C-alpha positions in Angstrom: -41.4 16.6 -26.1 -41.1 16.3 -22.3 -43.9 17.4 -20.0 -43.3 19.3 -16.8 -42.1 16.8 -14.1 -44.6 15.5 -11.7 -42.7 15.4 -8.4 -43.7 13.8 -5.1 -47.4 13.5 -5.9 -49.9 10.8 -4.9 -51.6 9.5 -8.0 -54.6 7.2 -7.3 -56.9 5.0 -9.4 -55.4 6.0 -12.8 -56.6 3.7 -15.6 -54.6 3.4 -18.8 -55.7 0.7 -21.3 -54.0 0.5 -24.7 -52.9 4.1 -24.4 -49.6 5.8 -24.9 -48.0 8.0 -22.2 -45.6 10.3 -24.1 -42.8 12.3 -22.5 -44.1 11.9 -18.9 -41.7 12.6 -16.1 -42.5 11.1 -12.6 -40.1 11.6 -9.7 -40.7 10.4 -6.2 -44.4 9.8 -6.9 -46.7 7.2 -5.3 -49.1 5.4 -7.6 -51.9 3.6 -5.8 -54.6 1.3 -7.3 -53.5 2.2 -10.8 -53.9 0.1 -14.0 -51.4 0.1 -16.9 -52.9 -2.4 -19.3 -51.1 -2.7 -22.6 -49.8 0.9 -22.0 -46.9 2.2 -24.0 -44.4 4.4 -22.2 -42.8 6.6 -24.8 -39.8 8.7 -23.9 -40.8 8.8 -20.2 -38.8 9.0 -17.1 -39.9 7.2 -13.9 -37.5 7.6 -11.0 -37.8 6.7 -7.3 -41.5 6.0 -7.5 -43.7 3.6 -5.4 -46.4 1.5 -7.1 -48.9 0.2 -4.5 -51.6 -2.3 -5.5 -51.1 -1.5 -9.2 -51.4 -3.7 -12.2 -49.1 -3.8 -15.2 -50.1 -6.1 -18.1 -47.9 -6.2 -21.1 -46.6 -2.7 -20.9 -44.3 -1.5 -23.7 -41.4 0.9 -23.4 -39.9 3.2 -26.0 -36.8 5.0 -24.8 -38.2 5.1 -21.3 -36.0 5.2 -18.2 -37.2 3.6 -15.0 -35.0 3.8 -11.9 -35.1 2.7 -8.3 -38.9 2.0 -8.2 -40.7 0.0 -5.5 -43.6 -2.3 -6.3 -45.8 -3.4 -3.4 -48.8 -5.7 -3.7 -48.7 -5.3 -7.5 -49.6 -7.7 -10.3 -46.9 -7.6 -13.0 -47.7 -9.7 -16.1 -45.4 -9.9 -19.2 -43.1 -7.0 -18.1 -39.7 -6.9 -19.8 -37.9 -4.8 -17.2 -34.8 -4.4 -19.3 -36.8 -2.5 -21.9 -37.3 0.2 -19.2 -33.5 0.8 -19.0 -32.1 3.6 -21.2 -28.7 4.1 -19.5 -26.3 1.2 -19.8 -24.6 2.2 -16.5 -27.7 2.4 -14.4 -29.7 -0.8 -14.9 -31.8 -0.7 -11.7 -35.5 -0.2 -12.6 -36.5 -2.1 -9.5 -35.3 -1.3 -6.0 -37.9 -3.4 -4.2 -40.6 -6.0 -4.9 -42.9 -6.7 -1.9 -45.7 -9.3 -2.0 -46.2 -9.1 -5.7 -47.5 -11.5 -8.3 -45.2 -11.7 -11.3 -46.0 -13.8 -14.4 -43.9 -14.1 -17.6 -41.6 -11.2 -16.5 -38.1 -11.0 -17.6 -35.1 -9.4 -16.0 -31.8 -9.0 -17.9 -28.6 -7.5 -16.7 -30.0 -6.1 -13.5 -28.6 -5.7 -10.0 -30.5 -7.5 -7.2 -27.6 -7.9 -4.8 -28.7 -8.4 -1.2 -32.4 -7.8 -2.1 -35.1 -9.6 -0.2 -37.5 -11.0 -2.8 -39.2 -13.5 -0.4 -43.0 -13.1 -0.2 -43.3 -12.6 -4.0 -44.8 -15.2 -6.4 -43.0 -15.7 -9.7 -44.6 -17.7 -12.5 -42.5 -18.5 -15.6 -40.3 -15.5 -15.1 -36.7 -15.4 -16.3 -33.5 -13.9 -14.8 -30.6 -13.6 -17.2 -27.1 -12.2 -16.6 -28.3 -10.6 -13.3 -26.2 -9.9 -10.2 -28.1 -11.7 -7.5 -25.3 -12.2 -4.9 -27.0 -12.6 -1.5 -30.5 -12.3 -2.8 -33.2 -14.0 -0.8 -36.0 -16.0 -2.5 -36.6 -17.8 0.8 -40.0 -19.5 0.7 -40.9 -18.1 -2.7 -43.1 -19.9 -5.2 -40.9 -19.8 -8.3 -43.2 -21.8 -10.6 -41.2 -22.4 -13.8 -38.8 -19.5 -13.1 -35.4 -19.8 -14.7 -32.0 -18.4 -14.0 -29.3 -18.2 -16.7 -25.8 -16.7 -16.3 -26.6 -15.2 -13.0 -24.4 -14.6 -10.0 -26.3 -16.4 -7.3 -23.5 -16.7 -4.8 -24.8 -16.6 -1.2 -28.4 -16.5 -2.5 -31.0 -18.0 -0.2 -33.5 -20.4 -2.0 -34.4 -22.4 1.1 -38.0 -23.5 1.1 -38.4 -22.0 -2.4 -40.1 -24.2 -5.0 -40.5 -24.5 -8.7 -37.3 -22.9 -9.9 -34.8 -24.0 -12.6 -31.2 -23.3 -11.9 -28.6 -24.6 -14.3 -25.5 -25.4 -12.2 -23.2 -25.0 -15.2 -24.1 -21.5 -16.2 -24.8 -19.8 -12.9 -22.4 -18.9 -10.0 -23.7 -20.8 -7.0 -20.9 -20.7 -4.4 -22.4 -20.6 -0.8 -26.0 -20.5 -2.1 -28.5 -22.1 0.2 -31.1 -24.7 -0.9 -33.6 -27.0 0.7 -34.3 -30.6 -0.3 -36.2 -32.0 -2.1 -36.2 -28.9 -4.4 -32.4 -28.9 -4.4 -32.5 -32.1 -6.4 -33.7 -30.0 -9.4 -30.2 -28.8 -9.6 -29.2 -32.2 -10.9 -31.6 -32.2 -13.8 -29.0 -31.0 -16.3 -26.7 -34.0 -15.5 -28.9 -36.5 -17.3 -28.8 -38.9 -14.3 -31.5 -40.9 -12.5 -32.2 -40.5 -8.8 -34.2 -43.0 -6.8 
């Protein structure tokens, strides 16, 4: 059962802890200082929304569709963004990440082409099968973050640190790296570097 859409509203200081939001529809809304802690989104639709200074900790998704959302100054912990995709043709839950802290988040099959992700902090996140051509992680702390089967052509990882990029299963043509972090690209070759 879908609720009446909530359109272009400012929603402030909402607190959801271990609750289920069922059938909610949010379009063009702004969420500010909201907490979604172990919240389950069940048959919800979240389109073109902005989350400012919000916290998501281990949210769950059941048949929820998130599209083109912006996250600013947010804390995102253990978010599986692919679980918020219900349409195989539109896999873009995130349109922008700005100065966010992300831990243990996973991104699968998403489009990050030409996106500027610099200024965010990623800890043990994973990107798999993502289109990241021209993406910028310039200066990012990517502590333990991995990339598998991604298109990283023309990506900018200069002055980024802590990442793991397998040169055999990612497309890296014209990607930009800085040393000494670029030496991590050789880790899969089983060689010694002095």
